[in-house]
N, C-alpha and C positions, 0 to 999 in steps of 0.2 A: 535283308532281314536281320543280319548280324548287327549292322549299324543302328537299326531301329531298336534292337534289344539293348545295345550299349547306351543309347540316348535315354531310354526308359529307366535303365538302372541309375544313370547319373541324376535324372529328375527325382527319383525316389530317394536317392542319397541326400540330395539337397533338402528335400522336405523333412527327412529325419533329422538332419543337422539343424534346420530352423526350429523344429519342435524341441530338440535338446537345448538349444540356445534360450528359448522362451522359458523352459523349465528351470534352467540355471538362474536366469534373471529373476524369476519369481522367488526362488530360494534366497536370493541375495537381498530382497526387499524385507528387511528385518525391522519390525516395529520396536519402539523404545518403551519398555515397561515402566509403569509408575509404581511407587512403593506400595500404594494402596489401590484397591478397586473402589470406584465411586459410582453413585447412582444419582441421576438427575430426576427431580420430581417437579410436577406442575400442579398448581392449585388455581381453580377458577371458581369464584364465589357464586354459588347458586343457592339462594335462600330456601328453595323448595327441597333441598337435600341436606343430609347430615354432613357435618364438617369433613369427616373421613371419606365420605362418598365423593367429595369434590376434589380430593387429592389423588393424583394419578402418577404412576411411575412411567417416565418416558423411556429411559434406557440406562444401562450400566456400561462402564468402560474401564479399562486398566492400562491403556497405552497413550502416549502423547498424541500420536496420529489420530486415534479414535476420539480423543477429546476435541481436537480441532475440527474434525469432521462433524461432530455433533454441534459444537459452538457455531460453526459457520452455516449451519442449516436450521437454526431456530431463530425466532424473533428476538430482537434486542429488547431488554426490559423497558426502554423508553417507548416502545411501540405497543406494549401490552395495555389492555384496558384496565381501568381502576378495579381493584379487588383481586387482582391476580398475583400469584407468587411463583418464583422459582426457588427450589431448594436443592442444594447439592451436598450429600452426606456420604460418609464411608458406607460401603456395602454392609448391610446388616443392621444399620441404624435408621430408623424411620424419623422423618422431620416433625416430631411432635414431643411435647414436654413429657408425655407418659412413657416414652421409650426408656428402657433400663439404663441406656448410656447417657440419657439426657436429664433424667428426673432429679439428679443431685447437682446438676450443672447450671449454666447461665450463658449470657451472651454479651459480647462487646457490640454496642449499638451505634450505628452511624445514621443520623437523621438528616435528610436533605430537604431543601426548600423546593417549592414548585418550579422555580427557575432552573434549579440544578438538574432537573430531569432532562433538559435539552442540552446541557453542557458537560455534566460530570457523571451522571448516573451509570451509563453504559461502561465508561472507563473504570469507575470504582468497582463495579460488579466483576468485570474481567480481571482486574488486579486481585480481587478477593479470591476468585477461582484459581488463579495462578499461585497465590499464596498457599492454597490448600493442596493442589496436586503437586506443587513443587516442594512441599514439606519445608516451607521457609522458616518455620518456627523451631528448627533444629530438634533437639531431644524432646522439646515440649509439644511437638507436632502430634505426639501420641494422645495428648489431651484434647485435641481438636476433633469435634464430631462432624461438623459441617458448617454450611452457611445458608442464609435465607435472604431473599430480597422481596420486600412487600411493596407493590405499586398501589398507591392510594391517592385519592383526590386531594387530601389535605397536605400530603407530603410523603415522599417515599422513604423507606428504611432498608438498610443493609446490616446484617449482623453475622458475626462468627460465633458459633456455639461451642462451648467447651464442656467437658464431662463432669468436672468437680469444682464447685465454688470454693471449697476449703483448701485447694492447692493454690494458695496465694502466689507463690513464686512463678508457677506456670501461667496463671491467669494474667498477672501483671506483665510478664515478659511478652506474652502473646499480644496483649493490648498495645504495648509500646512498639513492637515490631510491626503490627498491623497498621498503626498510625503512620509509621515511617514509610511503609510500602505504598500507602495511598498518597503519600506526599502532603499530608495534612500539616498546617502550620503548628508550630510548637505551642502557641498560645491557645489553640483550640482544644478544649477539654472533651474527651469522650468517656462514657460511663459503661460500667459492667453491671448487669442486673441478673440476679438469681431467678431462675424460672419459677421457683416456689413463690417468690415475692410477686412476680408478674401475674401468676395464676390466681393469687388471692387478693390482689390490689382492690381497694374500694373506690379509687378514683383513677384518673387518666395518667397519674404520675407514679412511677415505681422508683423507690430509693436505690441509688447506685451503691453497690457493695465495694467497688473499686473505681478509681478514675485515673486517667493518664493524660 
């Protein structure tokens, strides 16, 4: 009986030790916080609904690990059907012109050809997201609101939105840095459009406020 009691005591001690080890390991798994909390939105065009009813919040995240967990479990833009958008914005900013953080701002716009959907669209979008969560625009990252990708039959678009078109120094720095991060050739010109101009345009072309 005594030996059985000792054996049982040793077994319980091992179980307690194993549990403690698991708890310690869980405590050591520390996630890496991002400077900002971000929200990912999805838009699917349904003409029977109002625009805002087609926009859906997927989730919010504020760590590197949670970003990759999200990114690795959603469809790549190149696999989306025409008329769909992804938008990633700082928490508290909705992906629409009317939002208070966007209404005086604009966007750096990258337009891709149909062929680029299969070669560069996904890479450009990932690089765009990494620019945002990595705060790659330095002190001017505070001017960044978010980014949008539009998947369209005529050609896809990716844009970084900023909060104030009048802050020319921030806007031009963001544009140059963004172009550099995407690895775009120096001779390729990209333009920055004010949301106010885009919203009131009378044709398919919106005048660029800045170019890089």
